[in-house]
Wavefront OBJ file of the C-alpha trace (Angstrom):
o trace
v -18.527 4.003 -13.222
v -15.237 4.234 -12.035
v -16.863 4.691 -8.227
v -19.051 4.491 -6.087
v -20.680 7.250 -3.740
v -23.080 7.053 -0.308
v -23.751 10.768 0.817
v -25.551 11.291 3.988
v -28.026 14.542 3.593
v -29.523 16.095 6.761
v -32.684 18.224 7.384
v -31.977 21.454 5.369
v -30.769 19.178 2.256
v -27.061 19.837 3.092
v -24.634 16.960 2.928
v -22.180 16.873 5.644
v -20.566 13.728 5.044
v -19.811 10.949 2.156
v -18.173 7.900 1.568
v -16.257 7.199 -1.916
v -15.264 3.551 -2.635
v -15.080 1.263 -6.151
v -14.982 -1.931 -7.156
v -11.349 -3.866 -7.128
v -9.880 -6.932 -8.255
v -7.865 -9.906 -6.384
v -6.240 -12.606 -8.404
v -6.616 -14.670 -4.823
v -10.231 -13.380 -3.772
v -12.160 -11.535 -6.407
v -14.171 -8.607 -6.092
v -13.170 -7.222 -3.417
v -14.706 -3.759 -2.501
v -11.878 -0.846 -1.764
v -13.066 2.110 0.428
v -11.119 5.365 -0.474
v -12.622 7.938 1.545
v -15.327 8.310 4.586
v -15.672 12.259 4.705
v -17.739 14.259 7.544
v -17.741 18.233 7.318
v -15.430 18.951 11.349
v -18.505 19.875 13.012
v -20.516 16.663 12.599
v -18.423 14.709 13.695
v -19.111 12.362 16.294
v -22.963 12.884 15.657
v -22.560 9.087 14.264
v -22.821 9.519 10.494
v -19.258 8.258 9.720
v -20.723 5.511 10.922
v -23.694 5.402 8.906
v -21.614 6.057 6.014
v -19.037 2.921 7.197
v -22.156 0.726 7.720
v -24.035 1.328 4.295
v -20.274 0.179 3.037
v -20.097 -2.678 4.726
v -23.612 -3.701 3.157
v -22.889 -2.660 -0.226
v -19.595 -4.953 0.257
v -21.796 -8.221 1.065
v -25.209 -7.648 -1.744
v -22.513 -7.798 -3.846
v -20.942 -10.906 -2.908
v -16.972 -8.844 -2.503
v -15.000 -11.201 -0.691
v -13.727 -8.473 1.397
v -13.403 -4.621 2.041
v -9.952 -2.893 2.096
v -9.714 0.609 3.238
v -6.551 2.495 4.468
v -5.878 5.210 7.026
v -2.621 7.156 8.053
v -0.749 6.099 11.024
v -0.458 9.341 12.529
v -4.896 9.944 12.147
v -5.192 8.212 15.154
v -9.546 8.836 15.644
v -9.951 7.074 12.425
v -8.116 4.348 14.066
v -9.854 4.720 16.914
v -13.091 4.501 14.677
v -12.025 1.146 12.725
v -10.774 -0.392 15.392
v -14.211 -0.761 16.084
v -15.446 -3.124 14.164
v -12.277 -5.696 14.741
v -10.376 -5.361 11.436
v -6.997 -7.800 9.900
v -4.125 -5.575 9.813
v -2.194 -5.725 7.290
v 1.273 -4.682 8.645
v 3.493 -6.563 6.122
v 2.049 -4.990 3.294
v 4.018 -2.052 1.670
v 2.017 0.916 -0.282
v 4.322 1.732 -3.806
v 2.834 4.330 -5.668
v 4.070 6.210 -8.602
v 2.888 9.905 -8.716
v 1.470 11.473 -12.477
v 5.242 13.116 -13.432
v 6.997 10.094 -13.188
v 4.786 7.868 -15.519
l 1 2 3 4 5 6 7 8 9 10 11 12 13 14 15 16 17 18 19 20 21 22 23 24 25 26 27 28 29 30 31 32 33 34 35 36 37 38 39 40 41 42 43 44 45 46 47 48 49 50 51 52 53 54 55 56 57 58 59 60 61 62 63 64 65 66 67 68 69 70 71 72 73 74 75 76 77 78 79 80 81 82 83 84 85 86 87 88 89 90 91 92 93 94 95 96 97 98 99 100 101 102 103 104 105
């Protein structure tokens, strides 16, 4: 698969949240897990769903023997930054993110 997903399902069978991740490879570290997105519906935020989803991806990374787990947060997304800072991650300020758009490809 290109990606994997964990979903949170409530008692009514609705899905208020999901975490999408994929396996990437580092030349120096080997296989790594990249958390692409955690999305929790606005009405369900601060209910613990995001934590459960993050913990599920974290456990999956450990179970796969990944040597690291990575993700990105937009600098204006203060709630997400506060959420992730609870885990005391290493913040990589020296790395610049580049991309080519569809039109450039």
